[in-house]
C-alpha positions in Angstrom: -0.2 0.2 0.0 1.3 3.5 -1.0 1.7 6.3 1.7 -1.2 8.2 0.1 -3.6 5.0 0.4 -2.1 4.6 4.2 -2.5 8.2 5.3 -5.9 8.4 4.0 -7.3 5.3 5.6 -5.4 6.4 9.1 -7.3 10.2 8.4 -11.1 8.3 7.8 -10.2 6.1 10.8 -9.2 8.9 13.0 -12.1 11.1 12.5 -11.7 12.8 15.5 -8.3 13.8 15.1 -7.6 17.5 14.6 -7.2 17.1 10.7 -10.7 15.7 10.5 -12.4 18.0 13.1 -15.6 19.3 11.7 -14.6 22.8 13.4 -11.8 22.7 11.0 -13.6 22.1 7.7 -12.0 25.0 5.6 -8.5 23.9 7.0 -6.1 22.1 4.3 -3.7 20.2 5.8 -0.5 19.0 4.0 1.1 15.0 4.6 3.6 16.5 7.0 0.9 18.2 9.1 -0.6 14.5 10.0 2.8 13.0 10.6 2.9 10.7 7.6 6.4 8.9 7.5 7.3 9.9 3.6 10.8 10.9 1.9 12.0 13.9 1.0 10.6 13.4 -2.8 7.2 12.4 -1.7 6.9 15.4 0.4 7.8 17.7 -2.0 5.7 16.1 -4.6 2.6 15.7 -2.2 -0.6 17.0 -2.6 -2.9 18.9 -0.4 -5.4 17.1 1.7 -8.4 19.0 2.1 -10.4 17.7 5.8 -13.8 18.2 6.2 -16.7 19.6 4.1 -20.3 20.2 4.7 -21.6 17.1 3.8 -19.5 15.2 6.7 -15.8 14.1 7.4 -14.2 14.0 3.9 -10.5 13.6 3.0 -9.7 14.6 -0.4 -6.1 13.9 -2.2 -5.5 14.7 -6.1 -2.3 14.5 -7.6 -0.9 13.3 -11.0 -1.4 9.4 -9.9 -4.6 9.4 -8.0 -7.5 10.8 -6.8 -8.8 9.6 -3.8 -12.1 10.5 -1.9 -12.5 9.4 1.8 -15.7 10.0 3.9 -19.4 9.8 3.9 -22.4 11.9 2.5 -20.5 14.3 0.3 -21.3 15.7 -3.1 -18.7 16.8 -5.4 -17.3 17.2 -8.9 -13.6 16.4 -10.0 -11.7 16.4 -12.9 -9.5 13.5 -13.6 -6.5 13.7 -15.9 -5.7 9.6 -16.3 -5.4 9.1 -12.6 -6.5 6.1 -10.4 -10.0 6.7 -8.6 -10.8 5.9 -5.1 -14.0 6.2 -3.6 -13.5 4.9 0.0 -17.3 5.7 2.4 -21.0 5.5 2.1 -23.6 7.8 0.4 -21.2 9.7 -1.8 -22.4 11.5 -5.0 -19.5 12.1 -7.0 -19.2 13.2 -10.7 -15.9 12.6 -12.4 -15.1 14.4 -15.7 -12.5 13.8 -18.0 -10.5 10.3 -18.1 -9.0 7.7 -15.8 -7.6 4.3 -15.6 -8.9 2.5 -12.8 -11.7 3.4 -10.9 -12.7 1.4 -7.0 -15.4 2.2 -4.8 -15.5 0.7 -1.1 -18.6 1.2 0.8 -22.4 1.4 0.2 -25.1 3.4 -1.5 -22.6 5.6 -3.5 -23.9 7.2 -6.8 -21.0 7.5 -9.2 -20.6 8.9 -12.7 -17.2 8.8 -14.7 -16.4 9.4 -18.1 -13.4 7.3 -20.2 -12.6 5.0 -17.3 -10.7 2.0 -18.3 -11.6 -0.4 -15.5 -14.3 -0.6 -12.6 -14.5 -2.4 -9.5 -17.0 -2.2 -6.7 -17.0 -3.8 -3.2 -19.7 -3.0 -1.2 -24.0 -2.9 -1.9 -26.3 -0.9 -3.2 -23.8 1.4 -5.2 -24.7 3.2 -8.3 -21.9 3.2 -11.2 -22.5 4.8 -14.6 -19.9 5.7 -17.2 -19.7 7.5 -20.4 -17.3 6.3 -23.7 -16.1 2.9 -24.2 -17.3 0.3 -22.0 -14.9 -0.5 -19.2 -14.0 -3.8 -17.4 -15.9 -4.2 -14.4 -15.6 -6.3 -11.3 -18.8 -6.3 -8.9 -18.3 -7.7 -5.4 -21.2 -6.7 -3.6 -25.0 -6.5 -3.5 -27.6 -4.6 -5.0 -25.1 -2.7 -7.2 -25.9 -0.9 -10.4 -23.4 -0.7 -13.2 -24.4 0.8 -16.3 -23.3 2.9 -19.7 -25.0 6.3 -19.6 -24.7 6.7 -23.7 -22.0 8.1 -25.6 
């Protein structure tokens, strides 16, 4: 597991820590602010972690390799430029414009729209994932999930 994924999981599990406190919902926290172990090269190229939003505790990371959204009950639109995408949580409504390689959702009740995705993996129940463009490779590891083409 890479440092980013580990950090996101730690922040999601620690939801009561200062980095994820609802009182700090507008605060931006860098990796070094939450004490993640990383090399100097990683620190120099690390993206910003956004802690909190009005929809609940949320951590977002977006850089050249990954877009990672962790938390519950958020609504957002993001632009992907070839990254892998992870949505980890429940009841999120997220639209991804642009192109992504691999998309993973882990959780329940998420509603996702994607443009131009190569592969989709859904782990959890009652998620709805729609894609535009060429049909991706799909792996459905749950119950009640709807994975479908939205056209064009």
